Legacy VTK file of the C-alpha trace (Angstrom):
# vtk DataFile Version 3.0
C-alpha trace
ASCII
DATASET POLYDATA
POINTS 82 float
-11.548 -25.705 -8.142
-10.589 -22.271 -6.849
-8.864 -21.311 -10.100
-11.831 -22.213 -12.307
-13.723 -19.111 -11.202
-10.718 -16.904 -11.989
-10.177 -18.555 -15.386
-13.820 -18.075 -16.397
-14.708 -14.721 -14.823
-11.309 -13.197 -14.060
-9.728 -12.347 -10.740
-11.567 -10.436 -8.033
-8.796 -8.429 -6.362
-9.227 -6.788 -2.968
-6.819 -4.325 -1.358
-5.130 -6.214 1.465
-2.595 -3.560 2.469
-2.065 0.131 1.731
1.674 0.720 1.739
1.494 4.424 0.780
-1.137 6.601 -0.835
-0.198 5.163 -4.250
1.291 1.736 -3.543
-1.069 -1.041 -2.472
-1.027 -4.809 -2.234
-3.911 -6.787 -3.721
-5.089 -10.386 -3.227
-7.615 -12.307 -5.316
-10.344 -13.498 -2.983
-10.755 -16.769 -4.901
-7.269 -18.031 -5.796
-5.210 -15.921 -3.342
-3.020 -14.550 -6.149
-1.116 -11.493 -4.857
-0.160 -8.351 -6.785
1.394 -5.009 -5.921
1.758 -1.658 -7.641
5.106 -1.116 -9.367
7.020 2.155 -9.571
5.256 3.155 -12.775
1.756 2.220 -11.570
1.366 -1.197 -13.182
0.240 -4.268 -11.251
2.976 -6.879 -10.879
3.180 -10.204 -8.983
4.094 -9.780 -5.311
7.426 -11.550 -4.847
9.535 -11.654 -1.697
11.698 -8.880 -3.168
8.725 -6.554 -3.661
7.295 -7.557 -0.270
10.532 -6.376 1.369
10.551 -3.175 -0.708
6.956 -2.462 0.342
7.850 -3.033 4.025
10.659 -0.464 3.866
8.529 1.954 1.838
5.684 1.697 4.355
8.058 2.357 7.253
9.487 5.466 5.530
6.016 6.721 4.607
4.663 6.208 8.131
7.669 7.976 9.683
7.279 10.933 7.308
3.552 11.261 8.064
4.216 11.193 11.822
6.939 13.835 11.489
4.679 16.117 9.455
1.820 15.798 11.932
4.172 16.640 14.832
5.414 19.739 12.977
1.850 20.914 12.330
0.885 20.341 15.960
3.923 22.291 17.159
3.117 25.115 14.764
-0.427 25.402 16.128
0.695 25.268 19.770
3.435 27.883 19.537
1.825 30.332 17.122
1.277 33.798 18.597
-1.964 35.494 17.572
-1.489 38.882 15.929
LINES 1 83
82 0 1 2 3 4 5 6 7 8 9 10 11 12 13 14 15 16 17 18 19 20 21 22 23 24 25 26 27 28 29 30 31 32 33 34 35 36 37 38 39 40 41 42 43 44 45 46 47 48 49 50 51 52 53 54 55 56 57 58 59 60 61 62 63 64 65 66 67 68 69 70 71 72 73 74 75 76 77 78 79 80 81
């Protein structure tokens, strides 16, 4: 019965996880179908391979964001006013 709604009206995807600014994972709220964003921006089925790729990508992205925020904080703390 869950798939009837999706067959008649189409899927209703919600963002379930933001991996990076551009890569996200989506899940249909009716049939629980999962998709992710591919390298060229298209939506593709979320397989175990892409799930693992997204995990690594999220870890790299998070580490890079933390490093950049630490650099900016250090720049503000040690800057000498002219």
